C-alpha positions in Angstrom: 224.5 97.8 115.2 227.4 97.2 116.2 225.9 96.6 119.6 223.2 94.7 119.1 225.4 92.5 117.5 228.3 92.1 120.4 224.8 91.0 122.4 223.7 88.6 120.1 227.4 87.2 119.9 227.7 87.4 123.8 223.8 85.2 123.6 225.5 82.9 121.7 228.7 82.2 124.2 226.6 81.8 126.7 224.3 79.6 125.3 227.4 77.5 124.0 229.0 77.6 127.7 225.3 76.7 129.2 225.2 73.5 126.4 228.6 72.1 127.1 229.7 73.2 131.0 227.3 72.2 133.5 229.1 75.6 135.5 231.2 77.1 136.8 231.1 77.4 140.6 231.2 81.2 142.4 233.8 81.5 145.3 230.6 80.8 147.2 230.0 77.7 146.4 233.7 77.2 145.7 234.9 78.2 149.8 231.7 76.3 151.0 232.9 72.7 149.7 236.4 74.0 150.6 235.3 74.2 154.1 232.8 71.4 154.8 235.6 69.5 152.9 233.2 67.6 151.1 234.7 64.6 149.9 237.1 64.7 153.4 240.5 64.6 151.2 241.7 67.9 153.4 240.6 65.7 156.4 242.4 62.4 155.7 246.5 64.4 155.1 249.1 62.9 157.2 250.9 64.9 159.3 253.6 65.0 156.2 250.9 66.4 154.3 250.0 69.1 156.8 253.2 69.7 157.5 254.5 69.8 153.3 251.8 72.4 153.3 253.1 74.7 156.6 249.5 74.5 158.3 248.9 73.2 161.7 246.0 71.0 161.1 244.0 70.8 158.1 241.4 72.9 159.7 244.9 75.5 159.5 245.3 75.2 156.0 241.6 75.7 155.0 240.9 78.6 156.7 244.2 79.8 155.1 243.2 78.8 151.5 240.4 80.6 151.9 241.1 83.8 153.2 243.1 83.8 149.6 240.3 83.3 148.3 237.8 85.5 149.9 240.3 88.4 149.5 241.7 87.9 145.5 239.4 90.5 143.0 240.8 88.3 140.0 237.9 87.0 138.0 237.0 85.3 134.4 236.5 87.5 131.4 234.8 87.4 127.7 238.4 86.4 127.0 238.4 83.4 129.1 235.2 82.2 128.9 236.2 81.9 124.8 239.1 79.8 125.9 237.5 77.1 128.1 234.2 77.1 125.8 236.4 76.4 122.5 239.4 73.9 124.8 236.2 71.7 126.7 234.6 71.2 122.4 238.3 70.4 121.2 238.7 68.1 124.3 235.6 66.8 124.0 235.6 65.7 120.3 239.1 64.6 121.4 238.0 61.5 123.8 235.1 61.3 121.6 237.7 59.8 118.7 239.9 58.1 121.3 240.3 54.8 120.8 243.7 53.1 123.6 243.8 49.9 125.2 244.1 51.9 128.8 240.7 53.3 128.3 237.2 50.6 128.8 235.9 50.3 125.6 232.2 52.3 125.2 233.6 54.6 127.6 231.3 58.1 127.8 233.5 60.2 129.0 233.1 63.2 126.0 229.2 62.8 127.5 230.3 64.1 130.4 229.5 67.7 131.6 232.1 69.7 132.6 231.7 71.3 136.3 234.5 74.1 137.3 236.0 75.3 140.2 238.3 78.5 139.4 240.5 78.7 142.6 242.4 81.9 143.4 244.1 81.0 146.1 247.9 80.6 145.4 248.2 78.7 149.2 245.7 75.8 148.1 247.6 72.7 146.6 250.3 74.6 144.5 248.3 75.8 142.2 248.3 72.4 140.4 245.1 71.4 138.3 243.1 68.5 140.0 239.9 66.9 140.8 237.4 66.6 143.7 234.5 64.6 143.5 232.9 65.8 139.9 234.5 68.7 140.0 238.0 70.3 138.2 240.1 72.7 140.1 241.9 74.6 137.9 243.9 78.5 139.3 242.2 80.8 138.0 246.2 81.8 136.6 246.2 79.5 133.7 243.1 80.0 132.1 244.0 83.7 131.9 247.6 83.4 130.3 246.3 81.4 127.5 247.8 84.1 124.3 248.8 81.9 122.1 248.0 78.7 120.2 250.7 76.7 121.7 249.3 77.8 125.2 246.1 77.1 124.6 246.8 73.0 123.2 248.5 73.1 126.5 245.4 73.7 128.2 243.0 71.9 126.1 245.4 68.8 127.3 245.3 70.1 131.3 241.2 69.6 130.4 241.5 66.0 129.1 244.1 64.8 132.0 241.3 66.0 134.5 238.7 64.9 132.6 240.0 61.3 133.0 240.2 61.7 136.5 236.4 62.7 137.2 235.7 59.2 134.8 238.0 57.5 136.8 236.4 58.1 140.2 233.3 57.2 138.8 234.0 54.2 136.7 236.9 52.5 139.1 235.5 49.0 138.4 235.8 49.2 134.4 239.5 51.3 135.1 239.9 48.2 137.2 239.9 45.7 134.7 241.7 47.3 131.9 244.6 47.5 134.2 244.7 44.3 135.1 245.4 43.5 131.5 248.3 45.0 131.3 249.0 43.4 135.0 248.4 46.3 137.1 246.2 45.6 140.0 245.8 46.7 143.9 247.8 45.7 146.3 247.8 47.5 149.4 245.4 50.6 151.3 247.4 54.1 151.1 246.1 54.7 154.5 249.0 52.4 155.8 251.9 53.9 154.0 252.4 57.3 157.0 254.9 59.1 154.2 252.2 58.2 151.1 251.6 62.1 149.1 247.7 63.0 149.8 246.8 63.5 146.3 243.0 63.8 145.7 242.4 62.1 142.2 244.0 58.9 143.4 241.8 56.4 144.8 242.1 54.5 148.2 244.7 52.3 146.6 248.4 51.7 145.8 248.6 49.0 142.8 251.8 46.6 141.6 252.6 47.9 138.1 253.3 45.2 135.8 257.1 44.5 136.9 255.8 44.0 140.8 257.0 47.3 141.6 254.4 49.9 144.2 253.2 52.9 142.3 253.2 55.7 144.8 255.3 59.0 145.5 256.3 59.1 149.2 257.6 61.8 150.8 261.5 62.2 151.3 261.2 62.4 155.5 258.1 63.5 158.3 258.8 66.5 158.0 258.9 67.5 154.0 259.6 70.7 152.9 256.6 70.8 150.0 254.8 68.6 148.4 257.1 67.7 145.8 259.7 67.0 148.1 259.3 63.0 147.3 260.4 60.4 146.0 258.5 58.3 143.3 258.9 54.7 143.4 257.6 54.4 139.4 257.7 56.2 137.0 254.2 56.9 137.7 252.7 57.2 141.3 249.7 56.1 140.5 247.8 54.2 137.4 244.8 57.0 137.5 247.9 59.5 136.6 249.7 57.0 134.6 246.9 56.7 132.4 245.6 60.5 132.0 249.8 61.2 131.3 249.9 59.1 128.5 246.3 59.9 127.2 247.1 63.5 127.3 250.7 63.0 126.0 249.0 61.3 123.4 246.9 64.0 122.3 250.0 66.6 122.6 251.3 64.4 120.1 248.8 65.1 117.8 249.1 69.0 118.0 
């Protein structure tokens, strides 16, 4: 009888995961995405970006990341899936009730389906969560380390932050209209600034903040010691990060 109940519970959880999450990519899909560099993120890295990742070129960087991804034996378990499910639901409920001046009205953020790639490589982007295309990439250790309610709330905040980046990527015109109301506007293309740090969550532009200062993070030299060897010219390196941190912290303040 207990066995049947357990099977039923697993079935219900699987069904809910299917409803709330588009899919969790398997390792083969993640590796294929990284190798093909579908969004040209790695290919567009500058020489300082490559040096910050201790690589010869972008292909060498991808090769090293993929090797680690392939050799790792870490896997998600039922505890991890349950936490992920409830964190996604909680984040969507937050978005459903969210009303903020930095978020366009009549947005559909809570309706965006979740798509995850769980990274096992410690080399890849310093284990930082980020988005590429419609995928949220998170290091598997982050999910597997959740054993307290505080860690769970932190994880929900992380999902809120990253899902905002997905929304921003596909709704940049609406986001820019909101930014203009706050005197934040596009100024220069990022490609003309050779020391600007690559960040897959951003668009191709550097913006002025309301005080006329350029919002960007630049390496301290052409030979950075790592991706954190940067100077922020303003409080935030980009309006997308500004918005995501403000909304993330608004959630944190309520928990």
